[in-house]
Every structure is written in structure tokens, then in C-alpha cells.
N, C-alpha and C positions, 0 to 999 in steps of 0.2 A: 488621734486629735486629743489634746489634752483635757480642753475646754468646750463642751457645746454648748452653743450659744443661741440656740431657741429652746422655749419649754416644751412644745407641744406642737403635734399636726393635727390640725382642723378639718383640712380636705385634703384629699390626693386623687390624682388622675395619672398615674403611672404614665413616663413618657412625655407626658403634655404640660400639667399643671399642679402647683403643690400651695398650700396655705398653712400657715403656722403663726404661733405667739410667743414674743420674747417680753417677759413681765421684768422691768427694772427695778430691783430691789437695794435698797441699803446694803443687803447681806451681800450682794454680786463681788466675786474676788476684784474685778476690776475699778471699782470704788475706793478701796482700801488704799488711802494715802495717795486718793487722788483727787485734785483739787480739794484738799481738806477743810477751807471754808466756806463752799458751794459745792456738794456733789455733783459732778457732769457725766454721763455716762460717753465715752469717746465715740466716735464718728467711726473709728475705724472697725470697732468692734459692731455695731451696725452694719456695715459694710459684710464684716466676716458673720454675721449672722445671715444674711442675704444669701451671700455663696455659699454657705454648710447646706441650708434650707434648701436652696436652688438643686444643688449638686442632686439630690435624692432623683428628681426626676430623671437624668440621665442614668443614674446606677440603675433605677427600677427598669425603665426601656430597657436596659441592656442583661435582663435577669440577675443582678446583682452580679455579674462577671465582670465589671471592671472598677477600678477607683478612679477619681479625678485628680487631676492637677490642674489648676488654675493658669492660664496661659495669656490673657489678654482680656483687659477691663478698658470699656468704653466709656462716654457719656456717663458720668459719675457726679449726681448732688447728695451730699451729707448734710446732715441737720448739726447745727450748732450747738445745741442745746439741750440735751434730752435729762431730765432729771428722774429719781427713785418715786415710784409711784406713776409712770408712763409705761403702757401696755402698748406694746408694737403690733401691728398686725403686719406679716409678711409674704408676698405675693412672688413667687418664683414662676415663670413660664417659658417652657422648652422651646424654642424657635428651629430646631433642626440639630440631628445627631446622625453619624455614622459608625461606624468601628473607629475609628482614630480618632474623633473627637463630638463635640457638642456645642452649640452656641443658643445661650439662654438670655433672659432679662429678667430683672427684679424691681420689687419696690416695696416700699414700708408705709404704712399708714397708723397714724394715731389718732384717734376718734373721726377717723373719716377722711382726714387732711392729710396727702402726700407729703411725709417730710423727708425721703430718700427714696434715691432711686440709682439702678445701673442698668443702662441702656443697651449693653451689648456685653455679653460674658462669653468669652471662650476657654472650655475645657478640655486639655488633652484625655485621651483615656490611655491607662495602663492595665494590665490585666488584673484581675482581682484573685489573690491565692486561694481563697476560700467562699465562693458565693455563698453559702449557706449560713455561715458567721455574719456575710454582710446584711442578709435577709432577716436574721435574729436581731441583729443589732437595730435595725429599721423597725421592725415590730415594737419593740422596747421602746424606741422614741415615741410611740404613737400612731405611725403609719400602717399601712395595711399592705401586707407583700402582693 
């Protein structure tokens, strides 16, 4: 992945639940030339933040031996306007998993108010060629293997 869209993992229960934060700043590459008169963080990137962070619950639950491909999204609500200076709390929960795929849900809060959600996320699993690399990458992101 080219851009990592969460800043830190704050809580992690492998195979069950993950929490993290994304701090939106004027330095974000996504804000470069995006709404130049009033910088707003794109809602599609809020969704991608939820998907990236939530995926790690399934990856860790399968001992870092799988990579995930997004298959289905349902019941999605996204924010209209998030300005620089906003800190998103991202929560992802794994609802079920098997060797072929995983189902999850996720949401984002700003100051305790829910601003975005994905009610049903389906990921397909593909074998990860190097599980140890995946484990180290997640440790680097701030999670615990």
C-alpha cells in the first residue's frame, strides 16, 4: 500500500477488535490542492482508514499468513467535512472469519461523536508470501504481534 491512513494503534485484541487514531493535518498529502479555499479531508480516505486498520484484526487472527482484498461494503455512512486539526478515533471489530474470508464492521468518532461507519465489511483472504514481514510491519505501525 502506498499510503498508510492511520497514525497509531492504541488498542488491539488480535482476531477481535482494534482501535487507532488518525490525526488530520495540513501536511496530509490528500489535502494538497484539494479544496484550496477550504481544506477538507476526503470522506473516501476516512473509509480507507477504517478498512486499513480493521484489516489487521483478521490478518493477526490468521497469524499474519493472509493478506486481505476488500470484497463487499454495506451500510456505509461518511462525514461531509473534516478539517485539518481533527483527530479521528477509529474502531474496527471482526465479526467472523474463516480461511477464505472475514467479516467486520468499523466506525470513526471525533470527540466521542460517531462521524463515519461501515456496517458490514467483507474481505477475501489470499496467502501472504512472507508472514514474518507482515508481523514486523504491524509491530512498526504500533500494534503488538
